[in-house]
N, C-alpha and C positions, 0 to 999 in steps of 0.2 A: 290933946288927943294923942293917947298912947299908939304908938305904931309897933306891928305886931309882924315879924319876917320869920316864916320856917323855911329850914333848909330840908332837905327830902335827901340822903343819897341813895341813887339808881345803884342795881345791881340786879341780875338775874332774877333773883327770889320776887322783885316789884316793879318793875321796866312794865310789866303789862298792864299796870294798876295804877300808874301814875296819874291819867286823868281822875278817879275815881276820888284817889289822896284829894288832889289839888280841888275841885270839887267840895272836899271835906273839908277842907280849910279854909274856902271860899267863905262856906256857912258860918263859920264860927269869927271871920270878920277877919281876916290875916290879910296883909296888906302887900307883902312882898314873897312871893316865892324863888326859893334860890335850890336848883337840881343839882347836888353834886356829884355828876357823873365817878363811880367807883375809881380807887385813883390802883392804877396796877401793880403795886408796889407791895413792900416786906409780904405780909399774910398773904397777900391777895393773888401773887406771882404764883403759891402753892396749891391757892384752891382757885387757880382761873376757872378752870372746868365747872366749875359748884356755882359761885359767883360774878365771876366776870361777865359781860356783855356786849355784841357785838354794834361797834355807831351802829350801821348798819339797818341792825334791827332796832333802837333806840330810835333812830327816827319819823320811822314813822307813830311812834307812841306822844313823843314830844308835838309834833304836829298838829296832833289831835285838843293838843292845851292851846292851839295860837288862837281860838275865836273867844279865850278867855279872858285875853290878855288886857282889856280893858275894865275886867273885874278886881283887877289888883293895880298897884304902883308901879309895879315893875314883877317883873318874869325874866328871872336869867337862869344861865347855865356856864357851869363852873367843868371843866374838864374834858370840853367835847371841839376835836377839829371843826373850825367854820367850815369851811369846803367840803365838809359832808353832805349840806343843801342850805338850799341861797335862802332856803325859807325860814330856818334857825339861824344863820349865821346873825342877825340882828344882836339874837338876846345871848349869844357868848360872850362871855367875859372870863376876869379871871380877879382874884381875890390876894392882894396886896398890902394888907391893912385896911384896904378902901376897895370898894370895887370901882376898876378900871374898863371901861368900855370901849369898845372902839366910837373915833369921832364919825362925822357923817360922809365920810371918805370911807370908810372900813378902816382908818388905819389908827394904829395905835403901837409903838414899840415893846418888844415880849421880851426879855430876856428866856434864852433855852433854857429850863432847868434840866438839873443832872436827872440822870434818869428818861431824859425824854429827846428826842431826836425827829429831825425832818429829812425825808428821800430829797433825792436830787433836785425831780421835777419841784419840790415845796418852794423855791427858788425864783419860779415863775408866777408862783400863783399870787391873786390881787391880796392873801391874805395872810401871804405872808409873815409881815410885820406885826399884824394881831392875834399869829397862831401860837400857842406856847408846844407845840409837836406831841406825838407819839408817845405814850410811853413805852419804853423800848420791851418790854416784858410784853407787852400788848401783841405790837407785832410778832414774836415771836408765838404766842399763843393763837392768835387769829390771824 
C-alpha cells in the first residue's frame, strides 16, 4: 500500500481550523499529518501581524487533535517549542532530511539554527537538547 503524508503550514489564517483540516484528510486515508508552524523569517517577518500566530494560541487547537492520534501513523509538529505544552511535546520534532523525534527520555541533540535563539533559562529546561529555539523575529513581534 501507498503511504500518504500531508503537511499543513499553520498560520493565523488557519490555526483555528486545524482540527477540521485533519478530519478531512483522515476521511481520505492520509497516514501522516505534519503541522508546520509558520517560520517567522523572510516575508513572514514583515507580515507577522497578518500571518503570524502566538504559540499560546496554537496549543489549545493542537491539543484538540490528540484524540485523533490513533487514526494516523504519525502526527508531527515542526517548528513549535516543546516546553509550551507537556501534552504536545512528544509530537514536536524537526525535519533534517528525515524526521528526528525525541527518544523515550525526550532527548535528541539539535543544532541551533541561524535566526533562532534560546533564553538563558532554556539551559535548565528538560527540552533544552531537543528544542530548536524560537525565531528571533517571533520574540520581537510576540
